[in-house]
C-alpha positions in Angstrom: 25.2 6.2 -26.3 24.9 2.0 -24.9 23.7 2.4 -20.7 25.6 0.2 -18.5 22.9 -2.4 -16.9 23.1 -1.3 -13.0 22.9 -4.8 -12.7 20.4 -6.5 -9.4 19.9 -4.2 -7.0 21.2 -4.8 -3.4 19.3 -4.5 -0.3 20.1 -5.1 3.3 19.9 -8.7 5.0 16.5 -7.9 6.9 14.8 -6.2 3.5 15.5 -9.0 1.1 14.7 -11.7 3.6 11.8 -10.5 3.9 11.8 -9.5 0.5 12.2 -13.4 -0.3 9.9 -14.4 1.8 7.1 -12.3 -0.3 7.7 -13.2 -3.4 7.9 -17.4 -2.3 4.8 -17.5 -0.8 3.0 -14.8 -3.9 4.8 -17.5 -6.6 2.7 -20.6 -5.2 -0.2 -18.8 -4.1 -0.6 -17.1 -7.7 0.6 -20.9 -9.7 -2.0 -22.3 -11.7 -6.0 -21.1 -10.9 -5.7 -18.9 -8.8 -8.8 -18.3 -7.0 -10.4 -15.3 -4.5 -9.5 -17.4 -1.4 -6.4 -17.7 -2.3 -6.1 -14.7 -3.1 -7.4 -13.7 -0.3 -5.1 -15.5 2.1 -2.3 -14.8 1.0 -2.3 -11.3 1.9 -4.0 -11.9 4.8 -0.4 -13.9 5.7 1.4 -11.0 3.9 0.0 -8.1 6.0 0.3 -10.9 9.5 3.8 -10.9 8.2 4.9 -7.2 8.2 3.1 -6.7 11.0 5.0 -8.6 13.1 8.4 -6.7 12.3 7.2 -3.8 12.1 5.9 -4.7 15.7 9.7 -5.7 16.6 11.2 -3.3 15.2 8.6 -0.3 16.4 8.7 -1.6 20.1 12.5 -1.8 19.4 12.8 1.7 19.4 10.7 2.2 21.7 12.6 0.9 24.2 15.5 3.0 22.7 13.6 6.5 22.9 13.1 6.0 26.7 16.6 5.7 27.4 16.9 8.7 25.1 18.5 7.3 22.0 16.6 8.1 19.0 12.9 9.3 18.5 10.3 6.7 18.8 7.3 6.4 16.7 4.4 9.4 17.7 1.7 7.9 15.9 -1.8 7.4 18.2 -5.3 6.9 17.1 -6.6 9.7 16.4 -3.8 10.7 14.8 -4.7 11.2 10.9 -2.7 13.5 9.6 -1.1 11.5 7.2 -5.1 10.3 5.8 -5.3 13.7 3.6 -2.6 12.1 0.7 -3.2 9.6 -2.7 -2.6 6.5 -1.3 -0.9 3.7 -3.9 -2.0 0.1 -3.5 -2.0 -3.4 -4.8 -5.5 -5.1 -6.6 -5.4 -7.8 -3.5 -5.2 -5.4 -1.3 -8.1 -3.3 -2.1 -10.6 -6.5 -2.4 -9.4 -8.0 0.6 -10.3 -4.8 1.9 -13.9 -4.6 -0.2 -14.2 -8.2 1.2 -13.7 -7.1 4.7 -16.1 -4.2 4.4 -18.5 -5.9 3.4 -18.6 -8.5 6.9 -17.8 -5.6 8.6 -20.2 -2.9 7.4 -24.2 -2.0 8.0 -25.7 -1.0 4.5 -26.5 2.4 5.7 -21.9 2.6 6.6 -21.8 0.7 3.2 -23.7 3.6 2.0 -21.9 6.6 3.3 -18.7 4.9 2.0 -19.8 5.1 -1.2 -20.0 8.6 -1.2 -16.8 10.1 0.6 -15.4 7.9 -2.5 -17.4 9.7 -4.9 -16.5 13.3 -2.3 -12.2 12.0 -2.8 -12.7 11.5 -6.7 -14.3 15.5 -7.1 -11.6 16.3 -4.8 -9.1 16.0 -6.8 -11.1 15.5 -10.6 -9.2 18.3 -12.1 -5.7 16.9 -11.0 -4.6 15.3 -14.2 -2.0 12.2 -14.2 1.0 12.3 -11.5 -0.8 16.3 -10.3 -2.4 14.7 -8.0 -0.5 12.8 -5.8 0.4 16.9 -4.9 -2.5 17.5 -3.4 -4.4 16.9 -0.8 -8.0 14.1 -0.3 -9.3 12.9 2.6 -9.4 8.7 2.3 -13.4 7.4 2.2 -12.0 5.9 5.1 -11.5 8.2 7.9 -14.6 8.9 10.3 -14.2 11.4 12.5 -10.0 11.4 12.4 -10.2 7.5 12.9 -9.8 4.9 10.1 -12.6 2.5 9.6 -10.8 0.1 7.9 -7.8 0.2 10.1 -8.0 -4.2 10.8 -7.6 -4.5 7.3 -5.7 -1.2 5.9 -3.7 -1.8 3.2 0.7 -2.5 3.6 1.9 0.9 3.3 -0.5 2.3 5.8 0.8 -0.1 8.0 4.6 1.2 8.1 3.8 5.1 8.0 4.8 6.5 10.4 6.5 9.6 12.0 8.1 10.5 15.0 7.0 14.1 15.2 3.2 14.5 14.5 2.8 18.4 14.9 5.3 18.0 11.7 2.9 16.1 10.2 -0.5 18.5 10.8 0.9 21.7 10.0 2.3 20.5 7.1 -1.7 19.3 6.8 -2.7 22.6 7.8 -0.4 24.8 6.3 1.0 23.2 3.3 4.5 23.3 4.8 7.1 21.7 6.5 8.9 24.9 8.8 11.0 21.9 9.9 12.1 20.1 6.4 10.2 16.5 5.6 8.8 15.2 7.5 11.0 13.3 10.3 10.1 9.3 10.3 11.8 6.0 11.0 13.0 4.8 6.5 12.9 0.7 8.1 9.6 0.9 9.0 8.4 1.9 5.6 10.6 -0.4 3.5 9.0 -3.7 6.2 5.7 -2.7 4.1 7.5 -1.8 0.8 9.4 -4.6 0.3 6.8 -6.6 1.0 4.3 -5.3 -1.2 7.2 -5.7 -4.3 6.8 -9.5 -3.9 3.5 -9.3 -4.1 3.4 -6.7 -7.5 6.3 -8.9 -8.7 4.4 -11.3 -8.7 1.7 -10.3 -10.0 3.4 -8.5 -12.9 5.6 -11.6 -13.9 2.5 -13.7 -13.7 0.9 -11.2 -16.5 -2.0 -10.4 -14.1 -3.6 -6.8 -14.8 -1.3 -5.5 -11.2 -0.5 -2.1 -12.4 -0.8 -0.2 -8.5 -4.2 1.3 -7.9 -5.6 4.3 -5.9 -7.2 3.2 -3.0 -9.8 6.1 -2.9 -11.0 5.5 -6.5 -10.0 1.5 -6.4 -12.1 0.8 -3.1 -15.3 2.6 -5.1 -15.1 -0.1 -8.4 -14.7 -3.2 -6.0 -17.8 -2.3 -3.5 -19.8 -1.5 -6.9 -18.6 -4.7 -8.5 -19.0 -7.6 -5.9 -17.6 -9.4 -8.9 -14.2 -7.8 -9.1 -12.1 -10.3 -7.8 -13.6 -13.7 -9.8 -13.2 -11.0 -13.8 -10.2 -9.7 -12.2 -8.6 -13.1 -11.6 -10.3 -13.6 -15.1 -7.5 -11.4 -16.7 -10.0 -7.5 -17.1 -9.0 -5.1 -16.3 -11.4 -4.0 -13.7 -9.1 -0.8 -11.8 -8.4 0.6 -15.3 -9.8 3.7 -14.0 -8.6 3.6 -10.4 -4.6 3.3 -11.8 -2.1 4.6 -9.3 -0.8 7.9 -11.6 3.0 8.3 -9.9 4.9 5.7 -12.1 6.8 2.2 -10.2 10.3 3.0 -8.7 12.8 3.0 -10.8 14.3 -0.6 -8.3 10.8 -2.6 -9.1 11.2 -2.4 -12.6 15.2 -3.8 -12.1 13.7 -6.0 -10.0 10.7 -7.4 -12.2 13.1 -7.7 -15.5 15.8 -9.7 -13.1 12.5 -11.7 -12.3 11.3 -12.8 -15.7 15.1 -12.6 -16.8 15.2 -15.9 -14.1 12.5 -17.4 -15.1 13.9 -17.5 -19.2 16.8 -19.2 -18.4 15.7 -21.6 -16.6 
């Protein structure tokens, strides 16, 4: 039986505009000879772009909530209930994070982080494939309830949110939501998601090793291999052992298909 082509994905204008901007920035940065400096510069631009939009949206919903319209983001410093799960990131995000850590951590802090990475890996070692995402494991960047690399955190961490931190806390400690799923402001998560899509899309189109990776495993690889960026840019699949167990969203695969089709038709 022939399955009809669903056609290009349809996003709201704001998200489509952000995806287009991220794709254009990523396209230019990955064209021709790509250097570590170009990749890191691209990530800084994308993270700044996403953060500005997320901050704007958070301010808007906060003002509305103060007037009794909807709920504001409940996340705050020390609220770490979402930092105990498998997090996926693009390889450039991991590489920039590793560089930030080398520039801001002393040797003792880096050694301690490597130990936390090993503990993270051990916690999930018995769970195969996609089953890993169903179990809790503390992010290696978390110390005493605070993210030690907050300034360089991946895009998805910037967008993730909750309007009721108590629900998140109950889920972490009790493994259940008494009142349904964690209540979020999806537009913040979507903002981070489409910016990451634009980057991930160009990595796939360029034929670079571009699978999403598991942050807790990938950061250990990056820290143990100071030349990881150069090797990855040279086409080596340095992070093969940290590949994310969760497959890309079907909508993303359609984006890749449409982009390749468009480029082949030019």
